[in-house]
C-alpha positions as CSV (number, residue, x, y, z in Angstrom):
1,X,-8.9,42.0,31.1
2,X,-11.1,45.0,31.8
3,X,-9.9,46.7,28.7
4,X,-11.1,43.9,26.5
5,X,-14.5,44.0,28.2
6,X,-14.7,47.7,27.6
7,X,-13.8,47.1,23.9
8,X,-16.5,44.5,23.6
9,X,-19.2,46.5,25.2
10,X,-18.5,49.8,23.5
11,X,-18.3,47.9,20.2
12,X,-21.7,46.4,20.9
13,X,-23.2,49.9,21.7
14,X,-21.8,51.3,18.5
15,X,-23.1,48.4,16.5
16,X,-26.6,48.9,17.8
17,X,-26.4,52.6,17.2
18,X,-25.5,51.9,13.6
19,X,-28.3,49.4,13.4
20,X,-30.8,52.2,14.1
21,X,-30.3,53.1,10.4
22,X,-31.1,49.6,9.2
23,X,-34.5,50.7,7.9
24,X,-32.9,53.1,5.4
25,X,-31.2,50.2,3.6
26,X,-27.7,51.7,3.7
27,X,-24.9,50.0,1.8
28,X,-22.4,48.0,3.8
29,X,-19.5,50.4,3.3
30,X,-21.5,53.2,4.7
31,X,-22.4,51.2,7.9
32,X,-18.7,50.3,8.3
33,X,-17.7,54.0,7.9
34,X,-20.3,55.1,10.4
35,X,-19.1,52.5,12.9
36,X,-15.5,53.7,12.5
37,X,-16.5,57.4,12.9
38,X,-18.6,56.6,15.9
39,X,-15.7,54.5,17.3
40,X,-13.4,57.5,16.9
41,X,-15.9,59.8,18.5
42,X,-16.3,57.4,21.5
43,X,-12.6,57.0,22.0
44,X,-12.0,60.7,22.0
45,X,-15.1,61.4,24.1
46,X,-14.0,58.9,26.8
47,X,-10.3,59.8,26.3
48,X,-9.7,56.1,26.2
49,X,-6.4,54.6,25.1
50,X,-6.4,50.8,25.3
51,X,-2.7,50.7,24.4
52,X,-1.7,52.8,27.4
53,X,-3.9,50.5,29.6
54,X,-1.8,47.6,28.4
55,X,1.4,49.4,29.0
56,X,2.2,50.3,25.4
57,X,3.0,53.8,24.5
58,X,2.2,55.4,21.2
59,X,3.1,58.9,20.1
60,X,0.7,61.8,20.9
61,X,-2.9,60.9,20.5
62,X,-2.3,57.9,18.2
63,X,-3.3,55.5,20.9
64,X,-6.7,57.1,21.2
65,X,-7.0,57.2,17.4
66,X,-6.1,53.5,17.1
67,X,-8.5,52.7,19.9
68,X,-11.3,54.4,18.1
69,X,-10.5,52.3,15.0
70,X,-10.6,49.2,17.1
71,X,-14.0,50.3,18.6
72,X,-15.3,50.6,15.0
73,X,-13.9,47.3,14.0
74,X,-15.4,45.6,17.1
75,X,-18.8,47.1,16.2
76,X,-18.4,45.6,12.7
77,X,-17.6,42.2,14.2
78,X,-20.6,42.5,16.5
79,X,-22.8,43.3,13.6
80,X,-21.7,40.2,11.7
81,X,-22.0,38.0,14.8
82,X,-25.5,39.2,15.5
83,X,-26.5,38.7,11.9
84,X,-25.2,35.1,12.1
85,X,-27.3,34.5,15.2
86,X,-30.4,36.0,13.7
87,X,-29.9,33.9,10.5
88,X,-29.7,30.7,12.5
89,X,-32.8,31.7,14.5
90,X,-34.7,32.4,11.3
91,X,-33.6,29.2,9.8
92,X,-34.6,27.2,12.8
93,X,-38.0,28.9,13.2
94,X,-38.9,28.5,9.5
95,X,-38.0,24.8,9.4
96,X,-40.1,24.1,12.4
97,X,-43.0,26.0,10.9
98,X,-42.7,24.0,7.6
99,X,-42.6,20.7,9.5
100,X,-45.8,21.6,11.3
101,X,-47.5,22.6,8.1
102,X,-46.6,19.2,6.5
103,X,-48.1,17.3,9.5
104,X,-51.4,19.1,9.2
105,X,-53.8,20.0,12.0
106,X,-53.7,17.8,15.1
107,X,-56.8,16.4,16.7
108,X,-57.3,17.2,20.4
């Protein structure tokens, strides 16, 4: 269970690091590639193998490599989820503003 929490949180950190370049208007494939590379860097930096933690053995450092890819994929999933939440928030806020504009100013 802790392994899944680590995957979620490190994926969120990687997603937010990749989002730092949002102002540069990078294409989606570049952001995905950056997330995968940062996931691999994080997995090797922490020497983390999620498969070994679950009792599965992979040859050599393939477990760490696969964990890095999962970190990057989790960052991509976080990015899409956070975009969904932001879109819902924008839609809700804009509709409320339009309804207030239609009603006109209120007398006190």
